[in-house]
N, C-alpha and C positions, 0 to 999 in steps of 0.2 A: 504494500500500500504506500502511495506517495505521501508527502508531507501534508498536502491539502486534505487527503483522506484521514490522516491521523488527527489533524486539527478538527475536522468535522466530527469524528468520533468523540474527541474530548469535549467539544461544544455540546454534545448530546449527553454528557455525563458518563460516557463509556470509557473503560480502560483501553490503552493502545492495543492493537492486534497482537496476539501471541502472549499476552500477559495472563497470569492467573485471574480467574473471575471474569474473563471476557464473555459477554452475553451471547446467547444463541438466538437465531431467528429462523423460523420455518418460512421458507420462501416458495411461493406457488409458481411453478415453472411449467407452462404449457408447451414451450418450445417456440412460441411466437416472439415477435420483436418486443412487445410491451413487457412481457414477463421477464425477458432477458435483461432489459434496461432496469426493470425493478430490482432484479437480482444484483446488478452492478451497483445500484443505489444502496442496497443493504450492506454490501461489502464496503463501499465507501464510507458508510456510517459506522463501521467498526464491528459489525456482527459476525460471528461464526455462522456459516450457512448450513442449513439442513434443507435439501431440495425435495419438494413434493410435487408429484405429477398425477394427473387424473386420466385414466382410460375410461371412456364412457360410451364406447361404441360409435364414435364419430367417424365420418367418411375417411379422414386422413389420420386415423389413430396410429398406424405404424410409423408414418412420417413424422408426426409430432413427437412420438416416443424417441425416435432416433435423434431429433433435434434436442430433446431434453437431455439425453445422455451425452451428446456432444458438447452442450453448454456446460454441463456438470463436469465433464472431463477437462474442459478449458480452464475452469476455476478450481480444478482438483478437489471437488467436493466428495467427501467420503460418506456423509450421511445422506442417503437417498431413499425415498419411499415412493413406489409406484403403486397406486391403488386402482383396482378394477371395479368400477361401479356401472357395469353395463346394463343395470336395471334402468338407467336413464334412457337407453335405446329401447328397452321393452316398454317403458312409459310412452315414448314417442313424443309427437307434437312439435318436432323440429326437423327442418330440412337437413340438419347435420347428422341426424340419427335415424331418420325414417326414409327409406328408399322411395316411398310413395310420394314424398314431397320434394319437388325439384328445387335445387339451389338457384335462386333467382339472380339475374344480373343486378349490379349495384344500382341503388336509387338513394343517393345520399341526401336528397331533399325531402323525402317522405317523413311525415310525423308518425307514421304507423310503426309499431314494433314488428320487425321483419321476421319471416318464418325461420330464419337461422338462429333465432333466440332459443336456447335450450332451457326449458322451464326450471328456474331456481337452481341452475347448475352451480353458480357461485356460492349459494347457500349450502349446497352439499359439500363442496370442497372446503369451505371455511369451517364446517363442522368437523371434518376429518382433520384439518390443520390444527384446530383448537385441541382436539383429543391428543394428537401427537405432540403438540407443543407443551401440553400440560405434563405429559410423561417425561419429555426431555428437559423440562424446567426452562423452556425458552421464554424470552422476554417479549418477543414480537412475532407477528405474522405479516409478511410482505406480500402484496398482491398488486399486479400491474393493471388495475382497473383504470379506465379513462372515461370521464363523464362528458366532457365538452366535444370531443371529436371522435365519437364512436358510432355504432349503428343504432343507438337509442335503446340498448338493453336495460330493463329496469333494475337488474342486479349489478349495474355498473354505476349507480347513482351514489353520491356522497352520503345521502340520507340513509341508504341501505346499510352502509358500513358503520355509520353511527349507531343504527339500531342493532346491528349484529354485535358491535362492541358491548352494548348493554347486555345482550344475551350471554356473551362469554363471561362477563363480570358476575352475572346472576347464577350461571350454571357451572362454575368451576370452584375449586377449593379456595378458601379465603386467602391463602398465602400465594395463590397464583396471580402474578402480575403480568398480564399479557395484553399487548396493544396491537391493534390492527393498523398497519401503516400502508397508505396508498400514495406512494411518492409521485405518481403520474396523473393523479385524478383530475387536476385542473389544466393539464397540458394538451396541446394539439399534437397531431402526428408529426408535424414539422419539428416541434419542440422536442418530442421524444427521440427523433432521429438525431438531432443536435446533441441532446443529452447523452445518447448512446455513444456518439463519436467522442464527446468530451471524456467519458468514463472508460473509453476503449472497450466497450462491450462487444462481444463477438457477433455482430449483426449478421455476418456471413453464414453463421450456423443456424439461424432462425428460420422458421417456416410459418407462413401466414395463410396460405390458400385454404379455402374451405372444402374444395372438392377434388383436387388433384395432388398426387404424391410424387410426380416426376418433374414437372415444370409448373409454375404458377399459372392458373387459368387466366388471370388478368382481368376478369370481369365480375367476380363476386365482391361483395362489400369489403371483405378483409383485404383482398388484393388491391382494390381501387383506393381504399384509405391509405394503405401502405405506399402505393405508388405516388399518391398526392403528397404524402409526407416527405418522401425523398426528393420529389420534384421541387417542392417549395423550399426545401433546405438547400437545394442546389448541389445535391450529392447523388452519385450513381448508386443504385441498390446493389450491394455486393453479391446477392444471390443471382443476379441477372448478368453479371459481368465476369464471373469466375469460370 
């Protein structure tokens, strides 16, 4: 960690990395760009990382899992938990888990919740994260949720994380001190790209496409949001140029 990172950790009341008592954070890593930059933020803040991944029967499950492990390898993360909750696919209701629902082309101007929303997915993974964090004695849960420049998913709103924070406080041991941290919640995709570059996050290892595992489709919400972020940042997307 560089001097800036050490100063950031100290400003948050955390000991420098590698010292006794360094706090642990459970970091939710889907394999996408946002979760990768969120992980970089957690490391910059001085936390020891424990990476958590969710397999839920999504169309690009294998590709996202590969990205998760490659990002974890990059950061030499030894604590990894891959959870299989494919009951979300059995529940259905999303184009990401139900083959009968087609993944639509991006429409970033609509006010409707898109069919790519997986009902309460983030609630499921936060519950798993809170359980693991309590066992590990972690101090924080990091999630790369974005409110301002996302597809309009209700479980990406700041108010959702405030409510879930209250649920964790009520539903864990009195000695558990666990904070949900959403470092990207107010950022645009452009800001996230620039933040990732600043923190030297391995954006080249990430995967964002909702429906393909070989090359990005370029037309789903996630692909279009990512492309717009890199374009506005004036930076070439590394997964397209390598």
